[in-house]
C-alpha positions as CSV (number, residue, x, y, z in Angstrom):
1,M,56.1,124.7,12.8
2,N,53.2,122.5,14.0
3,A,52.1,122.2,17.6
4,I,53.7,118.8,18.1
5,S,57.1,120.0,16.9
6,L,56.9,123.1,19.1
7,A,56.0,121.0,22.2
8,A,58.9,118.6,21.5
9,L,61.3,121.6,21.1
10,L,60.1,123.1,24.4
11,L,60.8,119.8,26.2
12,L,64.4,119.7,24.8
13,L,65.3,123.3,25.5
14,P,66.9,123.7,29.0
15,G,65.3,126.5,31.0
16,S,62.1,126.5,29.0
17,V,58.8,126.6,30.8
18,A,58.2,123.0,30.1
19,A,61.5,122.0,31.6
20,Q,61.0,123.7,35.0
21,D,59.7,120.6,36.7
22,F,61.3,119.5,39.9
23,Y,62.7,116.0,40.5
24,L,64.0,113.9,43.4
25,V,67.3,112.9,41.9
26,A,69.9,110.3,43.1
27,R,73.5,110.7,42.0
28,D,76.4,108.3,42.5
29,R,79.6,109.1,44.4
30,N,81.1,110.7,41.2
31,G,78.0,112.9,40.7
32,G,76.7,110.9,37.8
33,F,72.9,110.6,37.4
34,F,71.5,107.3,38.8
35,E,67.7,107.7,38.9
36,G,65.0,110.3,39.4
37,H,61.4,110.7,40.5
38,Q,59.2,113.6,39.5
39,L,57.7,115.9,42.1
40,Q,54.5,117.7,41.7
41,S,53.7,121.3,42.6
42,H,50.0,120.6,43.2
43,A,47.9,117.9,44.8
44,K,47.5,114.7,42.7
45,I,46.0,111.3,43.4
46,G,48.6,109.0,45.0
47,F,50.9,111.9,46.0
48,R,51.4,113.3,49.5
49,Y,52.2,116.8,50.6
50,V,55.8,117.4,51.9
51,Q,58.2,120.3,52.4
52,F,61.8,120.1,51.3
53,C,64.0,123.0,52.4
54,G,60.9,125.1,53.1
55,K,59.3,124.6,49.7
56,S,56.1,122.7,49.2
57,Y,55.9,119.6,46.9
58,Y,53.7,116.5,46.4
59,V,55.6,113.2,46.3
60,R,54.7,109.6,45.9
61,P,55.2,107.7,49.1
62,R,57.2,105.1,47.2
63,S,59.6,107.9,46.1
64,V,60.4,108.7,49.7
65,V,61.1,105.0,50.4
66,W,63.3,104.9,47.3
67,A,65.3,108.1,48.3
68,K,65.8,106.8,51.9
69,D,67.0,103.5,50.6
70,L,69.5,105.0,48.2
71,D,70.8,107.4,50.9
72,I,71.7,104.3,53.0
73,K,73.4,102.8,50.0
74,G,75.6,105.9,49.6
75,Y,73.9,107.8,46.8
76,H,73.4,111.6,47.1
77,T,69.7,112.5,46.9
78,A,68.5,116.1,46.1
79,V,65.7,118.1,44.7
80,E,66.9,119.4,41.3
81,R,65.4,121.4,38.4
82,N,66.5,122.0,34.9
83,S,67.8,125.4,33.8
84,A,69.7,126.9,30.9
85,D,72.9,126.0,32.8
86,G,71.9,122.3,33.3
87,W,70.6,120.6,36.4
88,I,70.6,122.8,39.5
89,E,70.4,121.4,43.0
90,V,67.6,123.2,44.9
91,C,67.6,121.1,48.1
92,A,70.1,118.6,49.5
93,F,69.1,115.5,51.3
94,P,65.3,115.9,51.1
95,N,64.8,112.3,52.2
96,R,66.2,113.3,55.6
97,Q,63.5,116.0,55.9
98,V,60.5,113.7,55.7
99,T,59.4,110.6,57.7
100,L,57.7,107.6,56.3
101,R,54.7,108.4,58.5
102,Q,54.3,111.8,57.0
103,V,53.7,110.2,53.6
104,G,51.3,107.5,55.0
105,I,53.7,104.6,55.5
106,K,53.3,102.9,58.8
107,T,56.0,100.3,58.5
108,T,59.8,100.3,58.9
109,L,61.9,101.3,56.0
110,Q,63.0,97.8,55.5
111,E,59.5,96.5,55.4
112,A,58.5,99.3,53.0
113,I,61.4,98.4,50.7
114,E,60.5,94.7,50.7
115,G,56.8,95.4,50.1
116,P,53.9,93.4,51.6
117,K,54.5,89.7,52.1
118,Q,52.3,87.3,50.2
119,S,50.4,86.3,53.4
120,Q,49.7,90.0,54.2
121,T,48.4,90.5,50.6
122,M,46.0,87.6,50.8
123,A,44.8,88.6,54.3
124,R,44.2,92.1,53.1
125,R,42.3,90.8,50.0
126,F,40.0,88.7,52.3
127,D,39.5,91.6,54.6
128,Q,38.4,93.7,51.6
129,I,36.0,91.0,50.4
130,R,34.5,90.7,53.9
131,E,34.1,94.5,54.2
132,T,32.3,94.5,50.8
133,F,29.8,92.0,52.0
134,N,29.3,93.6,55.4
135,K,28.5,96.9,53.8
136,R,25.7,95.5,51.7
137,N,22.2,95.6,53.2
138,E,19.8,92.7,53.5
139,E,18.3,93.4,50.0
140,T,21.6,93.2,48.1
141,G,23.9,91.2,50.4
142,L,24.5,87.5,50.9
143,L,21.3,87.2,53.0
144,S,19.2,88.0,50.0
145,L,20.6,84.9,48.3
146,F,19.2,82.6,51.0
147,R,15.7,84.1,51.4
148,K,12.7,82.5,49.7
149,E,12.0,84.2,46.4
150,K,8.7,86.1,46.2
151,P,6.7,85.3,43.1
152,L,6.5,88.1,40.5
153,R,2.9,89.1,40.6
154,G,1.2,89.9,37.3
155,L,3.9,88.1,35.2
156,L,2.7,84.6,35.7
157,P,-0.7,83.3,34.7
158,P,-3.0,82.7,37.7
159,A,-2.9,79.1,39.0
160,E,-5.9,77.0,37.9
161,S,-8.1,75.9,40.7
162,A,-8.8,72.2,41.1
163,E,-12.5,71.4,40.6
């Protein structure tokens, strides 16, 4: 059995080491799977540290918004893991154990669901451009474009003197 087949088999086997990941899962009123977001056990770019039912995880801020939104819409959210017996709920209602501020979101839930408005996006873009130019010094910034250029010595032939 080659390495690729073995890796694929491990992913399919419930309870295997590869299948021990934790997920933030949403289920409908009948217990049917709706959607899920993977949680991390270690720090990763774009993820924030949280605790659900006393256990540490790293979650994307967008996943917290998603879980809070689905809770309002009547879905059951939980942290689940896969085992030999299927999916096991590890923590109920994790979205109620973390605030938006804890994951770096400084808006209301409704504003986070809707995302930034076009005008906010453009204003942020102009702020970033301005900051970029402000960070540059006189040699590399905009001011360097408006200064008189100094001649490159040694590269141009000397000017002939008029007799």
